[in-house]
N, C-alpha and C positions, 0 to 999 in steps of 0.2 A: 506736267502742267506747263505750258509753254509761257516764258515770259515775254513781254513785249521787246521787240528789239529796240537796240537804241537810236537806229536810224531805218526808216522804211525807203525803198527803193521802188518806182516802178518800172519796168522795164517797155520802153515806148512800144517798139516792134512787136507784132504777136508771134508766139510760139505754138509750136506743134505740141498740143496735151498730151499726146503720147510720150512724151519725154518723162523721165524719171528725176531721182535725185542727182544720179552721176549726169545725166544728159545736160539738166538744167545747171547743175554746179560747173559743168564744163564751158556751158555758155555764159556764165558769168565772169570766168576767168578768161576765156579766150575772146569773146566777142566784146565785151565791155572793160576788160582789163582790172578787174577787182575781184578781190578775194571773197569767195563764199563763205569764209571762215571769220569775216572780219566785226561779226557781232550785229550786223545789220540783217534786215529783211529783204529778199527780192521778190517783187510780186509779178507775175507773168499773166497774159493774157492770150486769150484765143483770138482767133480773126473776126469771129462773129461777135465777140465782146460779153459772152453768155457764162464764161467760164473764168476764174482765177487759180492761180497756185503760189502760194507763199512758200518759199525757201527760207529756211531761219536755223543758224548755227546756234546752239543753246552752250557751247563750251564744252559739252561733252560729246555730241551727235548732232546729225542734221535732221529736222521736222520738215516733212511737205505736206501741207495742208491745200486743200482744194474747196471751192465754193461755186455752186452754180446758181445761176436765177432762171427760173422757168418762164418767167417774162421779163423783157425789156431787158437791158444791157448796163455793164458798168461803165461809169463815164471815165473818160480816157484824154490825157493829153494829145494834142496834136503831135504828129512826129516831127522831129527838129534833132533834141540832144536824144542819145541813147536810153539816160535815164533820168527819171524824174524824182526828185525828193517829196516825199509826202509827210505831212504831220500826222501826230496819231489821231487827233481828231477827225482829219480828212480821211483816214484808213477807218475809222468807226464808221462814217457816215458812207464809205466807198462800201464796205462789206454790207451793209444794209441794204446797198442797191439804190442810194440817195446821190444825186448827182453834187458831189463837196465842191465842185466848182462854183457853184450859185450859191453857196454859203457867205460868201463875201458879197455877194451882188448887193446893191444899195436899190432901195425902193425909187420909182420916179418922184421928181420933186413935188409933181401935182396929183399923187397918191390919193390925197384927200378929196380933192375934185373928182377923181374915178370912182370913188367908192359910192360918195352922195348921188351920180348920176346911176350907177347900177343899183343903188336900193330905190331912186326916184322910179327906175324902169322897171323894178320889180313891184312895187305897191301899184304901179299903173296896170299891171295884168292881174291884180287880185279882184 
């Protein structure tokens, strides 16, 4: 069983999904300057945004897991930092294919007016 890592890090730049444990571990060490054995999880994405790989050290060995979406793509931060910290809740939503960035969106202040107009428009077509 894979334990949830202490920290989850999105690797912002896409990587070649043909890389395995050794290639992704080297990427974490040399390109990000971090240790793949730090207890954190490193999440990689392909260029199309349809595949993820999770690299996790569990204290005894390394896990490499892959997830593929058949439709749509994974939400990803804009380029800037090399890695982006993700909360456990954001990870759960991301793996499900939901845009975790929208979870903190606030509804428009006039949302009740928008709903009322939509209902009136619906009733007019009945």
